[in-house]
N, CA, C and O atoms as a GROMACS GRO file, in nm:
protein
  616
    1MET      N    1  20.076  -5.176  12.246
    1MET     CA    2  20.029  -5.079  12.340
    1MET      C    3  19.879  -5.097  12.362
    1MET      O    4  19.802  -5.105  12.267
    2VAL      N    5  19.840  -5.103  12.485
    2VAL     CA    6  19.700  -5.125  12.520
    2VAL      C    7  19.639  -4.991  12.563
    2VAL      O    8  19.693  -4.920  12.648
    3ASN      N    9  19.523  -4.960  12.502
    3ASN     CA   10  19.450  -4.839  12.543
    3ASN      C   11  19.373  -4.870  12.671
    3ASN      O   12  19.288  -4.958  12.673
    4ASP      N   13  19.403  -4.798  12.775
    4ASP     CA   14  19.336  -4.820  12.903
    4ASP      C   15  19.247  -4.700  12.933
    4ASP      O   16  19.278  -4.619  13.021
    5ILE      N   17  19.136  -4.690  12.858
    5ILE     CA   18  19.044  -4.577  12.873
    5ILE      C   19  18.940  -4.614  12.978
    5ILE      O   20  18.877  -4.719  12.972
    6LYS      N   21  18.925  -4.523  13.074
    6LYS     CA   22  18.825  -4.547  13.179
    6LYS      C   23  18.711  -4.449  13.156
    6LYS      O   24  18.733  -4.328  13.145
    7ALA      N   25  18.589  -4.502  13.149
    7ALA     CA   26  18.471  -4.418  13.126
    7ALA      C   27  18.348  -4.489  13.180
    7ALA      O   28  18.351  -4.607  13.214
    8PHE      N   29  18.239  -4.412  13.188
    8PHE     CA   30  18.112  -4.469  13.233
    8PHE      C   31  18.039  -4.525  13.113
    8PHE      O   32  18.047  -4.471  13.003
    9THR      N   33  17.968  -4.634  13.135
    9THR     CA   34  17.885  -4.687  13.028
    9THR      C   35  17.751  -4.615  13.029
    9THR      O   36  17.716  -4.550  13.128
   10LEU      N   37  17.679  -4.625  12.923
   10LEU     CA   38  17.548  -4.561  12.913
   10LEU      C   39  17.454  -4.615  13.021
   10LEU      O   40  17.375  -4.539  13.078
   11LEU      N   41  17.461  -4.743  13.048
   11LEU     CA   42  17.375  -4.804  13.149
   11LEU      C   43  17.404  -4.745  13.288
   11LEU      O   44  17.311  -4.720  13.364
   12GLU      N   45  17.529  -4.723  13.320
   12GLU     CA   46  17.565  -4.664  13.449
   12GLU      C   47  17.511  -4.521  13.461
   12GLU      O   48  17.461  -4.482  13.566
   13VAL      N   49  17.521  -4.445  13.355
   13VAL     CA   50  17.470  -4.308  13.357
   13VAL      C   51  17.318  -4.308  13.374
   13VAL      O   52  17.265  -4.227  13.449
   14ILE      N   53  17.248  -4.397  13.305
   14ILE     CA   54  17.103  -4.406  13.316
   14ILE      C   55  17.062  -4.443  13.459
   14ILE      O   56  16.965  -4.388  13.510
   15ILE      N   57  17.133  -4.533  13.522
   15ILE     CA   58  17.102  -4.573  13.659
   15ILE      C   59  17.121  -4.456  13.755
   15ILE      O   60  17.038  -4.434  13.843
   16VAL      N   61  17.228  -4.380  13.739
   16VAL     CA   62  17.254  -4.265  13.826
   16VAL      C   63  17.144  -4.160  13.807
   16VAL      O   64  17.095  -4.104  13.905
   17VAL      N   65  17.107  -4.132  13.684
   17VAL     CA   66  17.001  -4.034  13.656
   17VAL      C   67  16.868  -4.081  13.717
   17VAL      O   68  16.793  -4.000  13.772
   18ALA      N   69  16.839  -4.210  13.708
   18ALA     CA   70  16.715  -4.264  13.766
   18ALA      C   71  16.715  -4.249  13.918
   18ALA      O   72  16.613  -4.212  13.976
   19ILE      N   73  16.827  -4.276  13.981
   19ILE     CA   74  16.837  -4.263  14.127
   19ILE      C   75  16.817  -4.116  14.168
   19ILE      O   76  16.745  -4.088  14.263
   20ILE      N   77  16.881  -4.025  14.095
   20ILE     CA   78  16.865  -3.882  14.125
   20ILE      C   79  16.719  -3.840  14.107
   20ILE      O   80  16.666  -3.764  14.189
   21GLY      N   81  16.654  -3.888  14.003
   21GLY     CA   82  16.513  -3.857  13.979
   21GLY      C   83  16.422  -3.909  14.091
   21GLY      O   84  16.330  -3.839  14.134
   22ILE      N   85  16.448  -4.028  14.138
   22ILE     CA   86  16.368  -4.085  14.247
   22ILE      C   87  16.388  -4.005  14.375
   22ILE      O   88  16.291  -3.975  14.444
   23LEU      N   89  16.512  -3.970  14.406
   23LEU     CA   90  16.539  -3.889  14.525
   23LEU      C   91  16.472  -3.752  14.515
   23LEU      O   92  16.414  -3.704  14.613
   24ALA      N   93  16.478  -3.691  14.399
   24ALA     CA   94  16.414  -3.560  14.381
   24ALA      C   95  16.263  -3.571  14.398
   24ALA      O   96  16.201  -3.482  14.457
   25ALA      N   97  16.204  -3.676  14.348
   25ALA     CA   98  16.059  -3.696  14.360
   25ALA      C   99  16.017  -3.713  14.506
   25ALA      O  100  15.904  -3.679  14.542
   26ILE      N  101  16.105  -3.765  14.587
   26ILE     CA  102  16.075  -3.783  14.729
   26ILE      C  103  16.101  -3.655  14.808
   26ILE      O  104  16.022  -3.618  14.894
   27ILE      N  105  16.211  -3.588  14.779
   27ILE     CA  106  16.256  -3.473  14.858
   27ILE      C  107  16.178  -3.345  14.824
   27ILE      O  108  16.147  -3.269  14.915
   28TYR      N  109  16.146  -3.320  14.698
   28TYR     CA  110  16.085  -3.194  14.658
   28TYR      C  111  15.951  -3.166  14.728
   28TYR      O  112  15.931  -3.054  14.776
   29PRO      N  113  15.858  -3.262  14.737
   29PRO     CA  114  15.733  -3.233  14.810
   29PRO      C  115  15.757  -3.199  14.957
   29PRO      O  116  15.686  -3.114  15.012
   30SER      N  117  15.853  -3.261  15.020
   30SER     CA  118  15.885  -3.228  15.159
   30SER      C  119  15.937  -3.086  15.170
   30SER      O  120  15.904  -3.014  15.263
   31TYR      N  121  16.018  -3.048  15.075
   31TYR     CA  122  16.071  -2.912  15.072
   31TYR      C  123  15.957  -2.812  15.055
   31TYR      O  124  15.952  -2.711  15.125
   32GLN      N  125  15.865  -2.841  14.962
   32GLN     CA  126  15.751  -2.752  14.938
   32GLN      C  127  15.666  -2.738  15.066
   32GLN      O  128  15.621  -2.628  15.098
   33ASP      N  129  15.644  -2.848  15.137
   33ASP     CA  130  15.566  -2.843  15.261
   33ASP      C  131  15.637  -2.757  15.366
   33ASP      O  132  15.572  -2.683  15.439
   34SER      N  133  15.768  -2.767  15.372
   34SER     CA  134  15.845  -2.686  15.468
   34SER      C  135  15.835  -2.538  15.435
   34SER      O  136  15.818  -2.455  15.525
   35VAL      N  137  15.844  -2.503  15.308
   35VAL     CA  138  15.832  -2.364  15.266
   35VAL      C  139  15.693  -2.311  15.299
   35VAL      O  140  15.678  -2.200  15.350
   36ARG      N  141  15.590  -2.390  15.269
   36ARG     CA  142  15.452  -2.350  15.296
   36ARG      C  143  15.430  -2.329  15.446
   36ARG      O  144  15.365  -2.232  15.486
   37LYS      N  145  15.484  -2.418  15.528
   37LYS     CA  146  15.470  -2.406  15.673
   37LYS      C  147  15.541  -2.281  15.724
   37LYS      O  148  15.490  -2.212  15.813
   38THR      N  149  15.657  -2.251  15.669
   38THR     CA  150  15.731  -2.130  15.710
   38THR      C  151  15.652  -2.005  15.676
   38THR      O  152  15.645  -1.912  15.757
   39LYS      N  153  15.593  -2.001  15.558
   39LYS     CA  154  15.513  -1.884  15.519
   39LYS      C  155  15.387  -1.871  15.605
   39LYS      O  156  15.345  -1.760  15.638
   40ARG      N  157  15.328  -1.985  15.642
   40ARG     CA  158  15.212  -1.982  15.731
   40ARG      C  159  15.254  -1.930  15.869
   40ARG      O  160  15.182  -1.851  15.930
   41THR      N  161  15.368  -1.973  15.918
   41THR     CA  162  15.419  -1.926  16.046
   41THR      C  163  15.444  -1.776  16.043
   41THR      O  164  15.419  -1.707  16.142
   42ASP      N  165  15.493  -1.724  15.931
   42ASP     CA  166  15.512  -1.579  15.917
   42ASP      C  167  15.378  -1.507  15.926
   42ASP      O  168  15.368  -1.402  15.990
   43ALA      N  169  15.274  -1.562  15.863
   43ALA     CA  170  15.141  -1.500  15.871
   43ALA      C  171  15.088  -1.505  16.014
   43ALA      O  172  15.026  -1.410  16.061
   44GLU      N  173  15.112  -1.616  16.083
   44GLU     CA  174  15.069  -1.627  16.223
   44GLU      C  175  15.139  -1.521  16.309
   44GLU      O  176  15.078  -1.463  16.399
   45SER      N  177  15.266  -1.497  16.280
   45SER     CA  178  15.340  -1.394  16.353
   45SER      C  179  15.282  -1.256  16.325
   45SER      O  180  15.266  -1.175  16.417
   46ASP      N  181  15.249  -1.228  16.198
   46ASP     CA  182  15.183  -1.102  16.163
   46ASP      C  183  15.051  -1.087  16.238
   46ASP      O  184  15.019  -0.979  16.289
   47MET      N  185  14.975  -1.195  16.246
   47MET     CA  186  14.847  -1.190  16.315
   47MET      C  187  14.865  -1.162  16.464
   47MET      O  188  14.788  -1.087  16.524
   48ALA      N  189  14.967  -1.221  16.524
   48ALA     CA  190  14.995  -1.196  16.666
   48ALA      C  191  15.033  -1.049  16.687
   48ALA      O  192  14.993  -0.988  16.786
   49ASP      N  193  15.111  -0.992  16.594
   49ASP     CA  194  15.147  -0.850  16.603
   49ASP      C  195  15.023  -0.761  16.588
   49ASP      O  196  15.009  -0.661  16.659
   50ILE      N  197  14.935  -0.798  16.497
   50ILE     CA  198  14.812  -0.722  16.478
   50ILE      C  199  14.725  -0.731  16.603
   50ILE      O  200  14.665  -0.632  16.645
   51ALA      N  201  14.718  -0.849  16.663
   51ALA     CA  202  14.640  -0.866  16.786
   51ALA      C  203  14.695  -0.775  16.896
   51ALA      O  204  14.618  -0.718  16.973
   52THR      N  205  14.826  -0.763  16.904
   52THR     CA  206  14.887  -0.673  17.002
   52THR      C  207  14.845  -0.528  16.974
   52THR      O  208  14.813  -0.454  17.066
   53SER      N  209  14.846  -0.489  16.846
   53SER     CA  210  14.804  -0.353  16.810
   53SER      C  211  14.657  -0.329  16.844
   53SER      O  212  14.620  -0.220  16.888
   54ILE      N  213  14.574  -0.430  16.822
   54ILE     CA  214  14.432  -0.418  16.855
   54ILE      C  215  14.414  -0.400  17.007
   54ILE      O  216  14.335  -0.317  17.052
   55GLN      N  217  14.489  -0.477  17.083
   55GLN     CA  218  14.478  -0.467  17.229
   55GLN      C  219  14.529  -0.330  17.277
   55GLN      O  220  14.474  -0.273  17.371
   56LYS      N  221  14.634  -0.279  17.214
   56LYS     CA  222  14.682  -0.145  17.249
   56LYS      C  223  14.575  -0.040  17.221
   56LYS      O  224  14.558   0.054  17.298
   57TYR      N  225  14.502  -0.057  17.110
   57TYR     CA  226  14.393   0.035  17.078
   57TYR      C  227  14.288   0.031  17.189
   57TYR      O  228  14.238   0.135  17.232
   58LYS      N  229  14.255  -0.091  17.235
   58LYS     CA  230  14.154  -0.102  17.341
   58LYS      C  231  14.203  -0.039  17.471
   58LYS      O  232  14.126   0.027  17.540
   59ILE      N  233  14.329  -0.057  17.505
   59ILE     CA  234  14.384   0.003  17.627
   59ILE      C  235  14.374   0.155  17.620
   59ILE      O  236  14.341   0.221  17.719
   60ALA      N  237  14.402   0.210  17.503
   60ALA     CA  238  14.398   0.356  17.487
   60ALA      C  239  14.255   0.410  17.479
   60ALA      O  240  14.229   0.523  17.521
   61ASN      N  241  14.160   0.330  17.425
   61ASN     CA  242  14.025   0.379  17.400
   61ASN      C  243  13.915   0.307  17.479
   61ASN      O  244  13.798   0.344  17.470
   62PHE      N  245  13.951   0.206  17.557
   62PHE     CA  246  13.858   0.129  17.641
   62PHE      C  247  13.753   0.050  17.561
   62PHE      O  248  13.655   0.004  17.619
   63THR      N  249  13.773   0.035  17.431
   63THR     CA  250  13.678  -0.037  17.346
   63THR      C  251  13.745  -0.070  17.212
   63THR      O  252  13.849  -0.013  17.177
   64PHE      N  253  13.684  -0.164  17.139
   64PHE     CA  254  13.731  -0.195  17.004
   64PHE      C  255  13.650  -0.117  16.900
   64PHE      O  256  13.664  -0.140  16.780
   65LEU      N  257  13.567  -0.025  16.946
   65LEU     CA  258  13.486   0.057  16.856
   65LEU      C  259  13.544   0.198  16.848
   65LEU      O  260  13.604   0.249  16.943
   66LYS      N  261  13.525   0.261  16.730
   66LYS     CA  262  13.568   0.400  16.713
   66LYS      C  263  13.468   0.492  16.783
   66LYS      O  264  13.362   0.448  16.828
   67SER      N  265  13.502   0.619  16.792
   67SER     CA  266  13.416   0.716  16.862
   67SER      C  267  13.277   0.727  16.797
   67SER      O  268  13.181   0.763  16.865
   68ASP      N  269  13.266   0.697  16.667
   68ASP     CA  270  13.135   0.705  16.601
   68ASP      C  271  13.054   0.574  16.617
   68ASP      O  272  12.945   0.562  16.562
   69GLY      N  273  13.109   0.478  16.691
   69GLY     CA  274  13.038   0.352  16.715
   69GLY      C  275  13.068   0.243  16.615
   69GLY      O  276  13.028   0.128  16.635
   70ASN      N  277  13.139   0.276  16.507
   70ASN     CA  278  13.176   0.175  16.408
   70ASN      C  279  13.295   0.094  16.457
   70ASN      O  280  13.376   0.143  16.536
   71PRO      N  281  13.306  -0.031  16.411
   71PRO     CA  282  13.420  -0.113  16.454
   71PRO      C  283  13.552  -0.060  16.396
   71PRO      O  284  13.555   0.002  16.290
   72ILE      N  285  13.660  -0.087  16.469
   72ILE     CA  286  13.791  -0.045  16.419
   72ILE      C  287  13.829  -0.129  16.297
   72ILE      O  288  13.776  -0.238  16.276
   73GLY      N  289  13.921  -0.076  16.219
   73GLY     CA  290  13.973  -0.147  16.103
   73GLY      C  291  14.124  -0.145  16.106
   73GLY      O  292  14.185  -0.095  16.201
   74PHE      N  293  14.184  -0.200  16.003
   74PHE     CA  294  14.331  -0.208  15.998
   74PHE      C  295  14.395  -0.070  15.997
   74PHE      O  296  14.501  -0.051  16.056
   75SER      N  297  14.332   0.027  15.930
   75SER     CA  298  14.389   0.161  15.925
   75SER      C  299  14.391   0.227  16.062
   75SER      O  300  14.477   0.311  16.089
   76ASP      N  301  14.297   0.190  16.148
   76ASP     CA  302  14.291   0.248  16.283
   76ASP      C  303  14.406   0.203  16.372
   76ASP      O  304  14.442   0.271  16.468
   77ILE      N  305  14.463   0.089  16.339
   77ILE     CA  306  14.576   0.038  16.418
   77ILE      C  307  14.707   0.047  16.341
   77ILE      O  308  14.809  -0.005  16.386
   78GLY      N  309  14.704   0.112  16.225
   78GLY     CA  310  14.825   0.134  16.146
   78GLY      C  311  14.879   0.009  16.080
   78GLY      O  312  15.000  -0.009  16.069
   79ARG      N  313  14.790  -0.078  16.036
   79ARG     CA  314  14.831  -0.204  15.973
   79ARG      C  315  14.768  -0.220  15.836
   79ARG      O  316  14.671  -0.153  15.801
   80SER      N  317  14.826  -0.311  15.759
   80SER     CA  318  14.774  -0.345  15.627
   80SER      C  319  14.681  -0.466  15.640
   80SER      O  320  14.689  -0.540  15.738
   81SER      N  321  14.593  -0.484  15.544
   81SER     CA  322  14.500  -0.597  15.548
   81SER      C  323  14.551  -0.718  15.470
   81SER      O  324  14.472  -0.802  15.426
   82VAL      N  325  14.683  -0.725  15.451
   82VAL     CA  326  14.744  -0.841  15.387
   82VAL      C  327  14.862  -0.888  15.471
   82VAL      O  328  14.917  -0.814  15.552
   83SER      N  329  14.900  -1.013  15.449
   83SER     CA  330  15.019  -1.068  15.513
   83SER      C  331  15.100  -1.138  15.405
   83SER      O  332  15.044  -1.209  15.322
   84PRO      N  333  15.230  -1.120  15.404
   84PRO     CA  334  15.308  -1.038  15.495
   84PRO      C  335  15.280  -0.888  15.476
   84PRO      O  336  15.231  -0.845  15.371
   85GLN      N  337  15.312  -0.812  15.577
   85GLN     CA  338  15.283  -0.668  15.577
   85GLN      C  339  15.363  -0.595  15.468
   85GLN      O  340  15.322  -0.488  15.424
   86SER      N  341  15.475  -0.651  15.426
   86SER     CA  342  15.552  -0.595  15.314
   86SER      C  343  15.594  -0.710  15.224
   86SER      O  344  15.605  -0.824  15.269
   87GLY      N  345  15.617  -0.681  15.099
   87GLY     CA  346  15.654  -0.786  15.004
   87GLY      C  347  15.531  -0.838  14.932
   87GLY      O  348  15.427  -0.772  14.929
   88THR      N  349  15.543  -0.956  14.875
   88THR     CA  350  15.433  -1.017  14.799
   88THR      C  351  15.326  -1.069  14.894
   88THR      O  352  15.355  -1.153  14.979
   89PRO      N  353  15.202  -1.020  14.882
   89PRO     CA  354  15.095  -1.066  14.971
   89PRO      C  355  15.061  -1.213  14.946
   89PRO      O  356  15.049  -1.256  14.831
   90LEU      N  357  15.046  -1.289  15.053
   90LEU     CA  358  15.010  -1.430  15.045
   90LEU      C  359  14.872  -1.456  15.108
   90LEU      O  360  14.804  -1.552  15.070
   91TYR      N  361  14.834  -1.371  15.203
   91TYR     CA  362  14.706  -1.386  15.274
   91TYR      C  363  14.632  -1.253  15.276
   91TYR      O  364  14.692  -1.146  15.291
   92ASN      N  365  14.500  -1.261  15.263
   92ASN     CA  366  14.413  -1.146  15.290
   92ASN      C  367  14.368  -1.158  15.434
   92ASN      O  368  14.326  -1.265  15.478
   93LEU      N  369  14.376  -1.049  15.508
   93LEU     CA  370  14.335  -1.048  15.648
   93LEU      C  371  14.199  -0.981  15.661
   93LEU      O  372  14.171  -0.883  15.593
   94ALA      N  373  14.116  -1.035  15.748
   94ALA     CA  374  13.984  -0.976  15.773
   94ALA      C  375  13.962  -0.968  15.923
   94ALA      O  376  13.984  -1.064  15.996
   95LEU      N  377  13.919  -0.851  15.967
   95LEU     CA  378  13.885  -0.828  16.107
   95LEU      C  379  13.733  -0.827  16.114
   95LEU      O  380  13.669  -0.740  16.055
   96SER      N  381  13.675  -0.924  16.186
   96SER     CA  382  13.529  -0.936  16.190
   96SER      C  383  13.479  -0.954  16.332
   96SER      O  384  13.557  -0.965  16.426
   97ASN      N  385  13.348  -0.957  16.347
   97ASN     CA  386  13.284  -0.974  16.477
   97ASN      C  387  13.335  -0.874  16.579
   97ASN      O  388  13.349  -0.905  16.698
   98VAL      N  389  13.364  -0.753  16.532
   98VAL     CA  390  13.417  -0.650  16.622
   98VAL      C  391  13.303  -0.586  16.698
   98VAL      O  392  13.211  -0.528  16.639
   99THR      N  393  13.309  -0.596  16.830
   99THR     CA  394  13.214  -0.529  16.919
   99THR      C  395  13.297  -0.451  17.020
   99THR      O  396  13.418  -0.437  17.003
  100ALA      N  397  13.234  -0.401  17.122
  100ALA     CA  398  13.307  -0.326  17.224
  100ALA      C  399  13.414  -0.412  17.292
  100ALA      O  400  13.516  -0.360  17.338
  101GLY      N  401  13.391  -0.544  17.300
  101GLY     CA  402  13.486  -0.630  17.371
  101GLY      C  403  13.535  -0.752  17.296
  101GLY      O  404  13.609  -0.833  17.353
  102THR      N  405  13.499  -0.768  17.169
  102THR     CA  406  13.539  -0.889  17.095
  102THR      C  407  13.587  -0.856  16.954
  102THR      O  408  13.557  -0.749  16.901
  103TRP      N  409  13.662  -0.947  16.895
  103TRP     CA  410  13.703  -0.939  16.755
  103TRP      C  411  13.752  -1.076  16.710
  103TRP      O  412  13.789  -1.160  16.792
  104THR      N  413  13.752  -1.098  16.579
  104THR     CA  414  13.806  -1.220  16.519
  104THR      C  415  13.890  -1.178  16.399
  104THR      O  416  13.846  -1.098  16.316
  105LEU      N  417  14.011  -1.230  16.391
  105LEU     CA  418  14.103  -1.201  16.282
  105LEU      C  419  14.122  -1.328  16.199
  105LEU      O  420  14.158  -1.433  16.253
  106THR      N  421  14.096  -1.319  16.068
  106THR     CA  422  14.106  -1.435  15.979
  106THR      C  423  14.201  -1.406  15.864
  106THR      O  424  14.192  -1.301  15.800
  107ALA      N  425  14.292  -1.498  15.839
  107ALA     CA  426  14.383  -1.490  15.724
  107ALA      C  427  14.339  -1.595  15.622
  107ALA      O  428  14.333  -1.714  15.651
  108THR      N  429  14.308  -1.547  15.501
  108THR     CA  430  14.265  -1.636  15.392
  108THR      C  431  14.370  -1.632  15.283
  108THR      O  432  14.404  -1.523  15.235
  109PRO      N  433  14.424  -1.748  15.241
  109PRO     CA  434  14.525  -1.747  15.135
  109PRO      C  435  14.470  -1.685  15.006
  109PRO      O  436  14.356  -1.711  14.967
  110ILE      N  437  14.551  -1.604  14.943
  110ILE     CA  438  14.513  -1.542  14.816
  110ILE      C  439  14.514  -1.650  14.708
  110ILE      O  440  14.609  -1.728  14.698
  111THR      N  441  14.409  -1.653  14.627
  111THR     CA  442  14.390  -1.759  14.528
  111THR      C  443  14.510  -1.776  14.435
  111THR      O  444  14.547  -1.889  14.402
  112SER      N  445  14.570  -1.666  14.392
  112SER     CA  446  14.681  -1.674  14.296
  112SER      C  447  14.817  -1.687  14.363
  112SER      O  448  14.919  -1.690  14.295
  113ALA      N  449  14.821  -1.695  14.495
  113ALA     CA  450  14.949  -1.701  14.568
  113ALA      C  451  14.987  -1.845  14.600
  113ALA      O  452  14.905  -1.936  14.590
  114SER      N  453  15.112  -1.863  14.639
  114SER     CA  454  15.164  -1.997  14.666
  114SER      C  455  15.099  -2.065  14.785
  114SER      O  456  15.107  -2.187  14.797
  115GLN      N  457  15.036  -1.990  14.874
  115GLN     CA  458  14.975  -2.048  14.993
  115GLN      C  459  14.832  -2.098  14.970
  115GLN      O  460  14.771  -2.155  15.061
  116PHE      N  461  14.778  -2.076  14.850
  116PHE     CA  462  14.641  -2.119  14.823
  116PHE      C  463  14.629  -2.268  14.849
  116PHE      O  464  14.711  -2.347  14.803
  117GLY      N  465  14.526  -2.306  14.921
  117GLY     CA  466  14.504  -2.446  14.956
  117GLY      C  467  14.559  -2.483  15.093
  117GLY      O  468  14.540  -2.595  15.139
  118ASP      N  469  14.626  -2.389  15.157
  118ASP     CA  470  14.686  -2.418  15.287
  118ASP      C  471  14.584  -2.404  15.401
  118ASP      O  472  14.605  -2.461  15.508
  119GLY      N  473  14.476  -2.332  15.379
  119GLY     CA  474  14.373  -2.320  15.482
  119GLY      C  475  14.369  -2.185  15.549
  119GLY      O  476  14.466  -2.109  15.546
  120HIS      N  477  14.254  -2.155  15.610
  120HIS     CA  478  14.236  -2.031  15.684
  120HIS      C  479  14.311  -2.038  15.817
  120HIS      O  480  14.325  -2.145  15.877
  121ILE      N  481  14.357  -1.924  15.862
  121ILE     CA  482  14.420  -1.912  15.994
  121ILE      C  483  14.333  -1.812  16.071
  121ILE      O  484  14.305  -1.703  16.021
  122VAL      N  485  14.290  -1.850  16.191
  122VAL     CA  486  14.196  -1.766  16.266
  122VAL      C  487  14.246  -1.743  16.408
  122VAL      O  488  14.305  -1.832  16.470
  123MET      N  489  14.221  -1.622  16.459
  123MET     CA  490  14.256  -1.586  16.597
  123MET      C  491  14.147  -1.493  16.649
  123MET      O  492  14.091  -1.414  16.573
  124ASN      N  493  14.115  -1.503  16.779
  124ASN     CA  494  14.014  -1.414  16.834
  124ASN      C  495  14.069  -1.333  16.952
  124ASN      O  496  14.186  -1.344  16.988
  125HIS      N  497  13.982  -1.252  17.010
  125HIS     CA  498  14.020  -1.159  17.118
  125HIS      C  499  14.068  -1.231  17.244
  125HIS      O  500  14.138  -1.170  17.326
  126ARG      N  501  14.034  -1.357  17.260
  126ARG     CA  502  14.079  -1.433  17.378
  126ARG      C  503  14.214  -1.502  17.354
  126ARG      O  504  14.265  -1.570  17.442
  127GLY      N  505  14.270  -1.483  17.233
  127GLY     CA  506  14.396  -1.548  17.200
  127GLY      C  507  14.378  -1.691  17.154
  127GLY      O  508  14.475  -1.764  17.137
  128GLU      N  509  14.253  -1.733  17.133
  128GLU     CA  510  14.225  -1.867  17.083
  128GLU      C  511  14.254  -1.869  16.934
  128GLU      O  512  14.226  -1.773  16.862
  129ARG      N  513  14.311  -1.980  16.888
  129ARG     CA  514  14.354  -1.989  16.749
  129ARG      C  515  14.309  -2.120  16.687
  129ARG      O  516  14.288  -2.220  16.757
  130CYS      N  517  14.295  -2.120  16.555
  130CYS     CA  518  14.269  -2.246  16.484
  130CYS      C  519  14.318  -2.236  16.340
  130CYS      O  520  14.329  -2.127  16.283
  131TRP      N  521  14.346  -2.352  16.283
  131TRP     CA  522  14.388  -2.365  16.144
  131TRP      C  523  14.351  -2.505  16.099
  131TRP      O  524  14.377  -2.602  16.170
  132VAL      N  525  14.290  -2.516  15.981
  132VAL     CA  526  14.257  -2.645  15.922
  132VAL      C  527  14.311  -2.646  15.780
  132VAL      O  528  14.272  -2.563  15.698
  133LYS      N  529  14.401  -2.739  15.751
  133LYS     CA  530  14.463  -2.746  15.619
  133LYS      C  531  14.358  -2.763  15.511
  133LYS      O  532  14.269  -2.848  15.521
  134GLY      N  533  14.368  -2.679  15.407
  134GLY     CA  534  14.281  -2.690  15.291
  134GLY      C  535  14.142  -2.632  15.308
  134GLY      O  536  14.058  -2.647  15.220
  135SER      N  537  14.115  -2.565  15.421
  135SER     CA  538  13.979  -2.514  15.443
  135SER      C  539  13.942  -2.401  15.347
  135SER      O  540  13.825  -2.364  15.339
  136ASP      N  541  14.039  -2.345  15.276
  136ASP     CA  542  14.009  -2.237  15.182
  136ASP      C  543  13.975  -2.289  15.043
  136ASP      O  544  13.938  -2.210  14.956
  137LYS      N  545  13.986  -2.418  15.019
  137LYS     CA  546  13.956  -2.475  14.888
  137LYS      C  547  13.810  -2.519  14.880
  137LYS      O  548  13.751  -2.561  14.979
  138ALA      N  549  13.756  -2.508  14.763
  138ALA     CA  550  13.623  -2.561  14.730
  138ALA      C  551  13.516  -2.521  14.831
  138ALA      O  552  13.434  -2.604  14.872
  139GLY      N  553  13.517  -2.396  14.872
  139GLY     CA  554  13.412  -2.346  14.960
  139GLY      C  555  13.418  -2.402  15.101
  139GLY      O  556  13.315  -2.409  15.169
  140GLY      N  557  13.535  -2.443  15.145
  140GLY     CA  558  13.549  -2.495  15.281
  140GLY      C  559  13.513  -2.390  15.384
  140GLY      O  560  13.518  -2.270  15.357
  141THR      N  561  13.478  -2.435  15.502
  141THR     CA  562  13.438  -2.343  15.607
  141THR      C  563  13.556  -2.305  15.695
  141THR      O  564  13.650  -2.382  15.716
  142VAL      N  565  13.548  -2.184  15.746
  142VAL     CA  566  13.651  -2.133  15.836
  142VAL      C  567  13.631  -2.198  15.971
  142VAL      O  568  13.518  -2.210  16.019
  143CYS      N  569  13.741  -2.239  16.034
  143CYS     CA  570  13.732  -2.300  16.166
  143CYS      C  571  13.694  -2.195  16.271
  143CYS      O  572  13.710  -2.075  16.249
  144THR      N  573  13.646  -2.242  16.384
  144THR     CA  574  13.610  -2.154  16.495
  144THR      C  575  13.708  -2.176  16.608
  144THR      O  576  13.717  -2.286  16.662
  145PRO      N  577  13.783  -2.072  16.645
  145PRO     CA  578  13.881  -2.089  16.752
  145PRO      C  579  13.814  -2.119  16.887
  145PRO      O  580  13.708  -2.064  16.919
  146SER      N  581  13.877  -2.206  16.963
  146SER     CA  582  13.829  -2.236  17.098
  146SER      C  583  13.948  -2.266  17.187
  146SER      O  584  14.062  -2.262  17.142
  147ALA      N  585  13.921  -2.295  17.312
  147ALA     CA  586  14.028  -2.323  17.407
  147ALA      C  587  14.103  -2.451  17.372
  147ALA      O  588  14.214  -2.472  17.420
  148THR      N  589  14.044  -2.537  17.289
  148THR     CA  590  14.109  -2.665  17.256
  148THR      C  591  14.169  -2.669  17.116
  148THR      O  592  14.226  -2.771  17.078
  149THR      N  593  14.159  -2.561  17.039
  149THR     CA  594  14.216  -2.559  16.904
  149THR      C  595  14.345  -2.477  16.904
  149THR      O  596  14.370  -2.398  16.995
  150ASN      N  597  14.427  -2.499  16.801
  150ASN     CA  598  14.552  -2.424  16.789
  150ASN      C  599  14.594  -2.416  16.643
  150ASN      O  600  14.522  -2.463  16.554
  151TRP      N  601  14.710  -2.357  16.619
  151TRP     CA  602  14.758  -2.336  16.483
  151TRP      C  603  14.837  -2.453  16.428
  151TRP      O  604  14.885  -2.444  16.314
  152ASP      N  605  14.853  -2.560  16.500
  152ASP     CA  606  14.927  -2.672  16.443
  152ASP      C  607  14.835  -2.778  16.383
  152ASP      O  608  14.882  -2.886  16.346
  153GLY      N  609  14.706  -2.749  16.374
  153GLY     CA  610  14.613  -2.838  16.305
  153GLY      C  611  14.562  -2.952  16.389
  153GLY      O  612  14.494  -3.040  16.337
  154ARG      N  613  14.591  -2.954  16.517
  154ARG     CA  614  14.542  -3.062  16.602
  154ARG      C  615  14.420  -3.019  16.678
  154ARG      O  616  14.364  -3.096  16.755
   0.00000   0.00000   0.00000
């Protein structure tokens, strides 16, 4: 009687594990980039919603300033100063350069959050936007939105 046992050899198992490891090393960084981009897109959407709220404030009050002459803040438009507006905060939002007719909204990744190193996201009263990858690391400078900049980094 002949034993006809079919099994994998150790060498075959090692080769399969090596192939899986190589594929994981290639795929995982791409996955991380996709997740980071999705979270950045969510912050951009929050910023667009906040911009709409700011514009509604101006329509109702004819200015971006409060009655005492001080600039409006997030509480004046019923918004939070973090993004996402609910859940775990990933970005701190800042409303700056607020005058009677102008404003700039900047999202800075929170140092301890997963988006740290992704860069500042900026939008102004004219709807101009900019984003530069990694601008929040090592004292990088915030980009300045213009008619030729956008949120896709080009």
